[in-house]
N, C-alpha and C positions, 0 to 999 in steps of 0.2 A: 142048288147052284150047279151051275154047268161047269165041268172040268176045263172046257175050253178056255174059261175066264182066268185059268193059272197055267194055262200053258205056256211054255218057253222053247222056243226054238235055237238051239247051239250054233252059232253061225258056221264052226267047223263041220256041221252035218253036209253042208255044201261049198266046202272050201274054194273050189274053181270061181266061185260066184264073188263078184265084189260085194262091198257094203249095201250098196245101192239095190241091186240085184235081189239080195236077201231081204233087206227090208220091204222092198215092194211086194213080195211073195208072201212074205209074211201078213202084210196088210190085205192081199188080196184073198187070202186063206184064212182071216179073221184069227191069226195068232197075236195075241196082243203082246208078248214079252219076247226079247231077244237076247241071247247070251253072247255079247260082243267080244271079239279078240282083238287085242291090241294092235297086232300087226297089220289089221285091215283098216284102222284109222287113218293111215297114210300120213302120220304125225300132226294130224287136225283134229283133235277130240270135239271142238266146239261145232265145226262142220258137220261131223258126224252126229252129234246130238241134236243139231238143228235137223237134219235127214230123219231120224228116229223119230223125234217128235212131232215132225212136220205130217207123217203118216199115221200119228196117233199111238205109235207103240211107247212101251218101256223098257227099260235096259234090266234085266233080271242079274247079270253078272258082266264082269270086265275081267277077260282071262289075258294074259295070265302074269301073274307075279311070284313072287317067293323067291327060291334058290339063293339063299342068304349064304349057305357055306362057300367057301372058293379056297383054291390052292394059296392065294397070296393075299396080304393085306389089302393090297390096292383093288384086286378084282373083287374082295367083300366089300369094299366102300363104293364101286360101281355097282354091284348090286342093289345095294341098299339105295343109293341114289337113283336106281332104274327103279325099284318099289315105291319109292316116293312119288316119282314121277306118276306111276300107275294110280296111286291114290289120288292125284289129283286132277288124273284123266276121268 
C-alpha cells in the first residue's frame, strides 16, 4: 500500500493560501486528504465541502474546537455553542 494514499495535508502548513488554493494544490500533487481549519471556511461549510469533494479530496480533520473552560459562565456557554457549531460543520 502506498503511504501517499494515507497522506493528509494540514491547511495551516500553507496558512497564507485560501482554501481553494490549498485544495487545488493537494489535488495537483496527489494528496488525498486535507486537514481543514474552521476560519478558512469563511462561514460556509457547505461551499467548502463542495470544493473539497469536487477535487476528489476527503477531510481528515476540522480544526479547531475545544477550549471549554472560561472565566465566566456566559463565556463557557459561548464556547460550548461554538464547539457544537464545529461538530455541525
